[in-house]
C-alpha positions in Angstrom: -30.1 -6.0 -19.7 -29.0 -2.4 -20.3 -30.2 -0.1 -17.7 -31.8 3.3 -18.3 -31.8 6.5 -16.4 -34.0 9.3 -15.9 -32.9 13.0 -16.1 -32.0 13.0 -12.2 -29.7 9.7 -12.9 -32.2 7.2 -11.3 -31.7 4.0 -12.6 -34.5 1.9 -14.1 -35.0 -1.5 -16.0 -34.9 -1.4 -19.5 -38.4 -0.6 -21.3 -39.3 1.6 -18.1 -42.2 4.1 -19.2 -42.0 6.0 -15.9 -39.0 6.4 -13.6 -39.7 4.1 -10.5 -38.1 6.8 -8.2 -39.6 10.1 -9.3 -42.0 9.3 -11.5 -40.7 10.9 -14.6 -41.9 10.1 -17.9 -39.2 8.1 -19.6 -40.9 8.1 -23.0 -40.1 11.7 -23.5 -36.3 11.5 -22.9 -34.1 11.6 -26.2 -32.7 8.3 -27.4 -29.3 8.2 -29.0 -30.5 7.4 -32.7 -27.7 8.9 -34.5 -23.8 9.1 -34.6 -23.3 7.3 -31.1 -25.8 4.6 -30.3 -26.9 3.3 -27.1 -25.0 0.5 -25.8 -22.0 1.5 -27.9 -18.8 1.3 -26.1 -16.2 3.7 -26.2 -12.4 3.4 -25.3 -13.3 -0.1 -24.3 -14.8 1.3 -20.9 -17.8 3.5 -21.5 -21.0 1.9 -22.4 -23.5 4.7 -24.0 -26.9 4.8 -21.9 -28.6 8.0 -23.6 -27.7 11.1 -24.9 -28.2 14.0 -22.2 -27.8 17.2 -24.3 -26.5 18.9 -27.6 -24.6 22.2 -27.6 -22.7 24.2 -30.0 -19.5 22.1 -29.7 -20.8 18.7 -29.4 -23.2 16.4 -27.6 -23.2 15.1 -23.8 -23.9 11.4 -23.1 -24.8 9.5 -20.2 -22.7 6.2 -19.9 -21.7 3.5 -17.4 -18.0 2.8 -16.6 -17.8 -1.1 -16.8 -14.4 -0.4 -15.0 -16.2 0.8 -12.0 -18.9 -1.5 -11.4 -20.9 0.2 -14.1 -21.1 3.5 -12.2 -23.0 6.3 -14.2 -20.6 8.6 -15.7 -21.0 11.6 -18.1 -19.2 12.2 -21.5 -19.1 15.4 -22.9 -18.1 15.4 -26.6 -16.2 18.2 -28.1 -16.5 17.7 -31.9 -15.2 20.7 -33.8 -16.8 21.3 -37.2 -13.1 21.4 -38.8 -11.7 18.0 -38.6 -7.9 18.3 -39.4 -5.3 17.0 -37.3 -4.1 20.0 -36.5 -7.3 21.3 -35.0 -7.7 18.3 -33.1 -4.0 18.4 -31.6 -4.3 22.0 -30.6 -7.8 21.5 -29.1 -6.9 18.6 -27.1 -3.5 20.5 -26.0 -5.9 23.4 -24.5 -8.3 20.8 -23.1 -5.5 18.8 -21.5 -4.1 21.9 -19.8 -7.5 23.1 -18.4 -8.2 19.7 -17.2 -4.9 19.6 -15.5 -6.0 22.4 -13.2 -9.3 20.9 -12.5 -7.9 17.5 -11.6 -6.2 18.9 -8.8 -8.9 20.5 -7.2 -9.9 18.3 -4.4 -13.1 19.3 -2.5 -16.0 17.1 -1.5 -18.2 19.7 -3.3 -16.3 19.9 -6.3 -16.9 17.0 -8.6 -13.8 16.0 -10.4 -12.8 14.8 -14.3 -12.1 11.4 -14.8 -10.0 11.7 -17.8 -9.7 13.1 -21.3 -10.8 10.6 -23.7 -9.5 10.9 -27.5 -11.2 8.6 -30.0 -11.6 8.2 -33.6 -15.1 7.2 -34.5 -15.8 6.4 -38.2 -12.7 8.6 -39.4 -13.9 11.6 -37.1 -11.6 12.7 -34.5 -13.6 13.2 -31.1 -12.5 14.6 -27.6 -14.6 13.5 -24.7 -14.1 14.8 -21.0 -15.3 12.0 -18.9 -16.9 13.0 -15.8 -18.7 11.1 -12.8 -22.6 11.6 -12.8 -24.2 13.0 -9.6 -27.7 12.3 -8.8 -29.5 15.7 -8.1 -31.2 18.8 -9.0 -29.9 22.0 -10.1 -31.2 25.0 -8.2 -32.6 26.2 -11.5 -34.6 23.1 -11.3 -35.5 23.3 -7.7 -36.6 26.9 -8.3 -38.8 26.1 -11.5 -40.6 23.4 -9.2 -41.2 25.8 -6.4 -42.3 28.6 -8.8 -45.2 26.4 -10.0 -46.6 26.2 -6.4 -46.1 29.9 -5.8 -43.2 29.1 -3.6 -39.4 30.4 -3.6 -36.4 30.4 -1.5 -36.4 31.6 1.9 -34.0 34.0 3.1 -33.1 31.2 6.1 -32.4 28.9 3.1 -30.2 31.4 1.1 -28.1 32.3 4.2 -27.4 28.3 4.6 -26.7 28.0 1.0 -24.1 30.8 1.1 -22.6 29.3 4.2 -22.2 25.9 2.3 -21.0 27.4 -0.9 -18.8 30.1 0.4 -16.1 27.9 1.7 -15.9 25.9 -1.7 -15.2 29.1 -3.6 -12.6 30.2 -0.9 -10.8 26.7 -1.6 -10.6 27.2 -5.6 -9.8 30.8 -5.4 -6.8 29.8 -3.0 -5.5 27.5 -5.9 -5.9 30.2 -8.5 -9.0 28.9 -10.0 -12.1 31.3 -11.0 -15.2 29.5 -11.7 -16.3 32.3 -14.0 -19.8 31.0 -14.7 -21.8 30.7 -11.3 -25.7 30.6 -11.8 -28.6 28.5 -10.4 -27.8 26.0 -13.5 -24.4 25.4 -12.0 -25.3 24.7 -8.4 -26.5 21.3 -8.1 -28.3 20.1 -4.7 -26.7 16.6 -4.5 -29.3 13.8 -3.5 -26.6 11.8 -1.7 -26.1 14.3 1.1 -28.2 17.4 0.5 -25.2 19.5 0.0 -24.5 22.0 -2.7 -22.1 21.0 -5.4 -20.1 23.4 -7.6 -20.5 22.1 -11.2 -19.7 22.9 -14.9 -16.4 25.3 -14.4 -16.3 27.8 -17.1 -12.5 26.9 -18.0 -13.9 24.1 -20.3 -16.1 26.4 -21.9 -13.7 28.9 -22.5 -11.3 26.4 -24.1 -14.2 25.3 -26.5 -14.7 28.7 -27.2 -11.2 29.8 -27.9 -10.6 26.8 -30.1 -13.7 27.6 -32.3 -13.4 31.4 -32.5 -9.7 31.4 -33.1 -9.7 29.0 -35.7 -12.4 30.7 -37.9 -10.7 34.0 -37.3 -7.3 33.2 -38.4 -7.4 29.5 -39.4 -5.0 28.8 -36.8 -5.4 28.1 -33.1 -3.5 29.6 -30.4 -3.7 29.7 -26.6 -5.5 32.2 -25.0 -3.6 34.9 -23.8 -6.2 37.7 -22.8 -9.5 37.4 -21.0 -12.2 35.2 -23.2 -15.8 36.5 -23.1 -17.2 33.9 -21.0 -20.3 34.0 -18.6 -24.3 34.2 -18.5 -25.4 37.7 -19.2 -26.9 39.3 -15.9 -24.9 36.9 -13.8 -21.7 37.9 -14.9 -20.1 41.2 -13.7 -19.6 44.0 -16.4 -16.1 43.8 -16.5 -16.1 40.1 -17.2 -18.3 40.4 -20.0 -16.8 43.5 -21.3 -13.0 42.3 -21.0 -13.0 38.8 -19.9 -10.9 39.6 -17.1 -11.7 37.7 -13.7 -11.0 37.5 -10.0 -12.2 36.1 -7.0 -14.8 39.2 -6.7 -16.1 38.2 -10.3 -17.4 34.8 -8.8 -18.9 36.6 -5.4 -21.0 38.9 -7.9 -22.4 35.8 -10.0 -23.2 34.2 -6.7 -25.1 37.3 -5.4 -27.1 37.3 -8.4 -27.8 33.7 -8.0 -29.0 34.3 -4.5 -31.4 37.0 -5.8 -33.0 34.8 -8.4 -33.6 32.1 -6.0 -35.3 34.6 -3.1 -37.1 36.5 -6.2 -37.9 33.9 -8.9 -37.1 36.6 -11.3 -34.3 36.5 -13.9 -31.5 39.3 -13.5 -33.0 41.3 -16.3 -36.0 41.6 -14.4 -34.0 42.8 -11.4 -32.2 46.0 -12.8 -33.3 49.0 -13.6 -32.2 49.6 -17.4 -32.4 53.3 -16.9 -29.4 53.5 -14.5 -28.2 49.8 -14.7 -28.8 49.6 -10.9 -30.1 46.5 -8.9 -33.8 47.1 -7.5 -34.3 43.6 -5.8 -35.8 45.3 -3.0 -39.1 45.7 -5.0 -39.4 41.9 -5.1 -38.3 40.7 -1.8 -37.8 42.0 1.8 -34.6 40.7 3.3 -32.8 41.5 6.9 -30.8 44.3 6.7 -27.6 42.4 7.4 -27.9 40.1 4.2 -29.0 42.8 2.3 -26.2 44.9 2.6 -24.0 42.0 2.2 -25.6 41.0 -1.4 -25.4 44.9 -2.3 -21.8 45.1 -1.4 -21.3 41.8 -3.7 -22.9 43.4 -6.5 -21.2 47.0 -6.4 -20.7 48.2 -9.9 -17.1 49.2 -9.1 -14.9 45.9 -8.7 -12.7 47.8 -5.7 -16.3 48.6 -3.6 -17.0 44.6 -3.4 -15.8 42.3 -1.1 -12.4 40.8 -2.6 -12.6 37.5 -0.8 -15.1 34.8 0.2 -13.5 35.2 3.6 -14.7 38.7 4.2 -18.3 37.4 3.0 -18.5 34.6 5.4 -17.2 37.3 8.4 -19.7 39.7 7.6 -22.3 36.6 7.5 -21.0 35.7 10.8 -19.5 38.4 12.6 -19.0 36.7 16.0 -17.8 33.5 14.4 -14.0 32.4 14.8 -14.3 29.5 12.5 -16.7 28.8 9.6 -19.6 26.7 10.9 -19.7 23.1 9.9 -21.3 22.5 6.5 -24.4 20.5 7.2 -27.1 19.2 4.7 -29.9 21.5 3.5 -33.3 19.9 4.1 -35.5 21.9 1.9 -39.3 21.9 2.4 -41.2 19.7 -0.1 -41.5 21.4 -3.4 -43.0 18.3 -5.0 -45.7 15.8 -4.2 -43.9 12.7 -2.0 -41.9 10.3 -4.3 -42.7 6.7 -4.1 -40.6 4.4 -2.0 -39.6 1.6 -4.3 -40.2 -1.7 -2.8 -36.9 -3.5 -2.3 -36.9 -7.2 -3.0 -34.1 -9.4 -2.8 -34.2 -10.7 -6.2 -31.5 -10.6 -9.0 -33.5 -7.9 -10.7 -33.8 -5.4 -8.0 -31.0 -5.7 -5.4 -28.0 -3.2 -6.6 -25.0 -5.1 -5.7 -21.2 -4.8 -6.9 -18.4 -7.3 -8.1 -15.7 -8.4 -5.7 -12.9 -6.2 -7.2 -12.7 -3.8 -10.0 -10.2 -0.9 -10.1 -12.2 2.0 -8.7 -10.4 5.2 -8.8 -11.1 8.6 -6.7 -14.6 9.9 -7.8 -14.2 12.6 -10.4 -17.3 14.6 -11.1 -18.3 17.6 -13.1 -21.9 16.6 -14.4 -24.0 18.5 -16.9 -26.7 20.6 -15.0 -30.0 18.6 -15.5 -33.4 20.2 -15.4 -36.3 18.3 -13.8 -38.7 16.8 -16.4 -42.0 18.0 -15.0 -44.1 15.5 -17.6 -47.5 16.2 -16.0 -49.6 17.8 -13.6 -49.2 17.1 -9.8 -52.3 14.9 -9.7 -51.6 12.8 -12.5 -48.3 12.3 -10.9 -49.9 11.1 -7.7 -52.2 8.8 -9.8 -49.3 7.4 -11.6 -47.3 6.9 -8.1 -50.4 5.1 -6.8 -50.5 3.1 -10.0 -47.0 2.1 -9.6 -46.8 1.3 -6.0 -50.0 -0.8 -6.2 -48.3 -2.9 -9.1 -45.3 -3.0 -7.2 -47.1 -4.7 -4.2 -49.0 -7.3 -6.3 -45.8 -8.1 -8.3 -43.9 -8.4 -4.8 -46.7 -10.4 -3.2 -46.9 -12.7 -6.5 -43.2 -13.3 -6.4 -43.0 -14.0 -2.6 -45.5 -16.8 -2.4 -44.7 -19.7 -0.5 -44.6 -22.5 -3.1 -41.5 -20.3 -4.5 -39.2 -20.5 -1.8 -36.5 -23.1 -1.3 -35.5 -22.4 2.4 -36.9 -23.6 5.6 -37.7 -20.1 7.0 -40.9 -19.4 5.0 -41.7 -16.1 6.7 -43.9 -13.8 4.4 -44.8 -10.4 5.5 -47.5 -8.2 3.4 -45.5 -5.1 3.8 -43.0 -4.0 0.7 -40.5 -2.8 3.4 -38.0 -4.9 5.3 -39.5 -6.5 8.2 -38.9 -8.7 11.2 -42.1 -10.6 11.8 -42.1 -13.6 14.0 -42.0 -16.7 11.7 -45.0 -19.2 11.5 -44.8 -22.3 13.1 -42.8 -24.9 11.2 -44.5 -27.9 9.3 -46.1 -30.6 11.2 -44.4 -33.0 8.8 -40.9 -32.0 10.5 -39.4 -34.1 13.0 -39.2 -32.5 16.7 -35.5 -32.3 16.1 -35.7 -30.4 12.8 -38.6 -28.3 14.3 -36.2 -27.1 17.2 -33.4 -26.9 14.6 -35.4 -24.3 12.4 -36.5 -22.5 15.3 -33.0 -21.8 16.5 -32.1 -20.7 13.2 -35.0 -18.2 13.1 -34.2 -16.8 16.4 -30.6 -16.2 15.6 -31.7 -14.5 12.2 -33.7 -12.3 14.4 -31.2 -11.3 17.0 -28.6 -10.5 14.1 -31.5 -8.2 12.9 -31.3 -9.7 9.3 -34.5 -9.4 7.4 -36.2 -12.6 6.5 -37.0 -12.2 2.9 -33.3 -11.1 1.9 -32.3 -14.1 4.3 -34.0 -16.9 2.5 -32.7 -15.2 -1.2 -29.1 -15.5 0.5 -29.2 -18.6 1.9 -30.9 -19.9 -1.4 -27.9 -18.5 -3.5 -25.1 -19.9 -1.3 -27.0 -23.3 -1.1 -27.3 -23.5 -5.0 -23.7 -22.8 -5.2 -22.7 -25.8 -3.4 -25.6 -27.7 -5.1 -26.1 -26.3 -8.6 -28.2 -29.3 -9.7 -31.0 -28.2 -7.4 -31.1 -24.8 -8.5 -34.6 -23.2 -8.7 -36.2 -26.5 -6.7 -38.4 -26.1 -4.0 -37.9 -28.4 -1.0 -41.0 -30.0 0.2 -41.9 -30.7 3.9 -42.0 -34.4 3.0 -39.6 -36.8 4.3 -37.8 -37.5 0.9 -36.2 -34.0 1.1 -35.4 -34.3 4.9 -31.8 -34.4 3.8 -31.7 -31.5 1.7 -33.4 -29.5 4.4 -30.7 -30.2 6.6 -28.1 -29.2 4.1 -30.1 -25.9 3.9 -30.3 -25.3 7.4 -26.6 -26.1 8.1 -25.5 -23.8 5.4 -27.9 -21.2 6.8 -26.3 -21.8 10.2 -22.7 -21.3 8.6 -23.9 -18.1 7.0 -25.6 -16.5 10.2 -22.4 -17.2 11.8 -20.2 -15.6 9.4 -22.5 -12.4 9.0 -22.2 -12.0 13.1 -18.7 -10.3 12.0 -20.5 -7.3 10.7 -22.0 -4.5 12.8 -25.7 -4.4 13.8 -26.4 -1.5 11.5 -24.6 -2.9 8.5 -26.6 -6.1 8.8 -30.0 -4.4 9.4 -29.4 -2.7 5.9 -28.6 -5.7 3.9 -31.5 -6.2 1.2 -31.6 -2.3 0.9 -28.3 -1.1 0.0 -28.7 0.5 -3.5 -26.0 3.0 -5.8 -27.4 6.0 -3.9 -25.5 4.4 -0.9 -22.3 4.0 -2.7 -22.6 7.7 -3.8 -23.0 8.7 -0.3 -19.7 6.7 0.5 -17.8 8.6 -1.9 -18.9 12.0 -0.3 -18.0 10.6 2.8 -14.7 9.0 2.0 -13.5 11.9 -0.1 -13.7 14.1 3.2 -10.9 12.3 4.1 -9.0 12.6 0.6 -9.6 8.9 0.0 -10.8 7.7 -3.2 -13.8 5.0 -3.3 -11.0 2.7 -4.7 -9.2 2.5 -1.5 -12.4 2.2 0.5 -13.3 -0.8 -1.7 -9.9 -2.4 -1.3 -10.8 -2.6 2.2 -14.2 -3.9 1.8 -13.0 -6.5 -0.6 -10.2 -7.5 1.8 -12.9 -8.2 4.6 -15.5 -9.7 2.3 -13.3 -12.3 0.8 -11.5 -13.1 4.1 -15.1 -14.3 5.4 -16.5 -15.6 1.7 -13.7 -16.7 -0.1 -15.5 -19.0 -2.4 -16.6 -15.8 -4.2 -13.3 -14.2 -5.3 -13.0 -13.6 -8.9 -16.9 -14.0 -9.5 -19.2 -11.6 -10.9 -21.9 -11.2 -8.5 -23.6 -7.8 -9.5 -27.1 -8.4 -9.2 -27.0 -11.3 -6.5 -27.9 -11.3 -2.9 -24.3 -11.9 -1.8 -23.5 -8.6 -3.0 -25.7 -6.9 -0.3 -23.1 -8.4 2.1 -20.4 -7.0 0.1 -22.1 -3.6 0.7 -22.5 -4.4 4.4 -18.7 -5.1 4.9 -17.7 -2.0 2.8 -20.2 0.2 5.2 -18.1 -1.1 8.1 -15.0 -0.2 6.7 -16.3 3.3 5.6 -16.9 3.7 9.0 -13.6 2.5 10.2 -11.8 5.0 7.8 -14.1 7.9 9.1 -13.1 6.9 12.7 -9.6 6.9 11.9 -9.2 3.2 13.1 -8.4 2.2 9.5 -7.0 5.6 8.2 -3.8 7.5 8.7 -2.3 10.6 7.2 1.3 10.6 6.8 3.0 13.8 8.0 6.5 14.3 7.5 8.6 15.8 10.6 10.2 19.2 10.0 13.2 19.0 7.7 12.3 15.1 7.0 12.1 13.7 3.5 10.5 10.5 5.0 8.3 8.8 7.2 7.8 5.3 8.6 4.6 3.8 10.1 4.0 0.2 11.4 0.9 -1.6 12.9 -0.4 -5.3 13.0 -3.5 -6.2 10.5 -6.1 -8.7 11.5 -6.9 -11.3 9.1 -9.0 -9.5 6.5 -8.0 -6.1 7.9 -6.5 -3.2 6.1 -5.6 0.3 6.5 -5.4 3.6 4.3 -2.5 5.9 4.3 -2.5 9.6 2.8 0.5 11.8 2.0 0.5 15.0 0.6 3.3 15.0 -2.1 4.2 17.3 -5.3 4.7 17.0 -8.7 8.3 15.8 -10.0 9.2 14.8 -6.4 11.1 11.5 -6.4 8.6 9.0 -4.2 10.2 5.8 -2.6 8.1 3.4 -1.0 9.4 0.3 0.9 6.8 -2.4 2.7 8.4 -4.4 5.1 5.8 -7.5 5.8 5.0 -11.0 4.8 3.8 -11.8 1.2 0.5 -11.9 2.3 0.1 -8.3 2.9 -0.7 -6.6 -0.5 0.0 -3.1 -1.3 -1.7 -0.7 -3.2 -0.8 2.9 -4.3 -3.2 5.4 -6.2 -2.4 8.9 -7.4 -4.6 11.7 -6.3 -6.5 11.8 -9.3 -7.1 8.0 -9.5 -5.3 8.3 -13.2 -2.2 6.6 -12.4 -2.2 3.4 -10.4 1.5 2.6 -9.1 0.4 -0.8 -7.7 -2.6 -2.5 -7.0 -3.0 -5.8 -4.5 0.7 -6.2 -5.2 3.3 -8.2 -3.2 5.8 -5.7 -4.6 7.9 -4.2 -1.7 9.7 -1.5 -3.3 8.7 1.2 -5.4 10.4 4.4 -6.9 8.7 6.7 -8.9 8.7 10.4 -10.4 5.2 11.9 -9.3 2.9 13.1 -12.0 0.8 15.3 -9.8 0.3 17.2 -7.0 -2.2 15.9 -4.1 -2.8 13.3 -1.6 -1.3 9.8 -2.7 -3.1 6.6 -1.5 -1.3 3.7 0.4 -3.3 0.7 1.0 -2.1 -2.3 3.0 -4.5 -5.4 3.4 -4.2 -8.7 4.9 -4.9 -12.2 3.3 -3.3 -14.1 6.2 -5.3 -16.3 8.3 -3.7 -14.7 11.5 -2.4 -11.2 12.8 0.6 -10.0 10.7 2.9 -6.9 11.1 3.8 -4.6 8.7 6.3 -1.6 8.2 5.7 1.0 5.6 8.2 3.8 4.8 7.5 6.8 2.4 9.8 9.4 1.2 9.9 12.1 -1.1 12.6 14.1 -2.4 12.3 17.3 -4.6 14.1 17.3 -7.9 17.7 18.7 -7.6 17.7 22.5 -8.7 19.3 23.0 -12.2 22.9 24.3 -12.0 23.4 27.9 -13.1 24.7 28.2 -16.4 28.1 29.7 -17.0 29.1 32.3 -19.6 30.9 30.5 -22.4 34.4 31.4 -22.9 35.9 31.9 -26.3 37.8 28.8 -27.4 41.8 28.8 -26.8 43.8 28.9 -30.0 45.2 25.7 -31.4 48.4 24.8 -30.1 50.7 24.5 -33.4 53.1 22.5 -31.7 50.2 19.8 -30.5 50.3 16.5 -32.1 47.3 16.3 -34.8 47.1 12.5 -34.1 46.3 12.7 -30.5 42.7 12.0 -29.4 41.2 14.0 -26.5 40.2 12.1 -23.4 36.4 11.5 -23.4 34.3 13.3 -20.8 32.4 10.6 -18.4 28.7 10.5 -18.8 26.1 9.0 -16.8 24.5 5.6 -17.9 20.8 6.2 -18.9 
């Protein structure tokens, strides 16, 4: 069954009329009905879900990446009207160059690209920029929602937003990148951690504009040699709109305009005096003198009068601070009715789970800005929420009636949220020994903090794996089923023992893990410059050590997948605590480093090393063949090794950034390893010598004599 998504990226079953999480009306979302169809797979990897939008250079689609646990992603199509091989080739060259710059941006608040996809569709050449999809709302959408309630952003919120986004700008400016298109549409509040994310870098739009304008002007395409007129009118500074020339203070100007729009609820043209072209925002909002002066300086008409760096702005905001304050999530006051809590029921249709091992590359996101679809009034929204919540309760109760349960712990609660209520007394038909056995199982489950409904579903699944002929059968309390009940209880005891290896917090969350949790993991692990693929490697190793029978199986939408999530959650915490993570730093004047340690059964560790493009990397692992090695590039586009027993690797590096080295153990006892990473710069080219004139031929030389060949290296 193909899932569908609302404009905020919430996953819903096919055929949903409204989003089960935010209440958005799904009927008004456009479907892909022409050209690329919903359900179509592009590049043998991306399954189209629906059309997100359409612009002058092509369409934007929401898709699922089948190589990454069907994670949502965005495909931005560049489809020039002129379809010639030359146009497509030059466009691809320009896009590739721009994407190469953006690939190297590594910041948790900068979504990164996945890849540039070149596809021939029915004889038409198309380029797609593939990006991770981020669930959240643009600040323009947040502002529009507030304006309907007579609200705007407060000074406290704007100051906090500046504190959170200015370090992001400082980072991109430090690597020579200017965003060029900052506005409320290109700042997104990410749902996973409530942090602002900088999206939709202007460089991609610049390439599209260059390809189009230069082709139609001269019937040729050349790379941009000067500034391209790019930016939103009113947000971009005058010199950017007039000449196309940009610098860090250009972004600061646009950021100041963005803050004024959030504070006043007015568009830039409503805040500028058209007679003398000066900002008149004080007529709309009262700010503290400090913040007002900062915004005025950022908006100075003369570029030389503005702050020249983001560091200067941060110092002005925090004159007493030595270092930047830590970035904390923004908690905004409610701007819309409370969203319904979707009941989490451990069934194949509602539990979001993941298969055991699929290559997962580092998250790379630059999502298309989405706007909230306010499909009706507040009152209708609340009524709809109430109807869906009631329907959910009825559906949940019907599907959890006693007669449908296979197991021997028939606990039923009236609440749709997980609870730990005491189970009723076992059936009078049971023998004293069976009653005692079941009571001990129930007590053990409660001590481990495992929710009862999920527990029954999980044991059912594993019991049916062992007894496929019994799948779906309800065990009665009669003597003829006593042997089967004993087997079920034995299975339950074994599973509870295996689950005891998990942390209490991760166990308690089983039955409630969703894709939103995986989004949060990606954000957290990226702070360590580690990709989700490395995190999943560690989770897979731990999970399959305890549940080896599920190796190679597809268990998406199965209760056992929630157990996998719990193991990954523990590994995330181990990476964040540095017990499963280490950064390799070369000593001064050294070209290599050796690290060593001991891996427990099912254990693993992630190492990262910051290396440079064109360096020659040598990796050597000394360990038993039961230790597997994976090596990933910073962007995730290159996998040198994956779960490999290979012990030596020599490669010329394709990009700058943090390379990841993952070692995991498949052994049944502790095992030692030693990992050595070296990286040497390419040799400098020898200086060219001025050619000398060829000597005059010797008239006495024998014309039949053959000169001695010059030795050459074997390629």
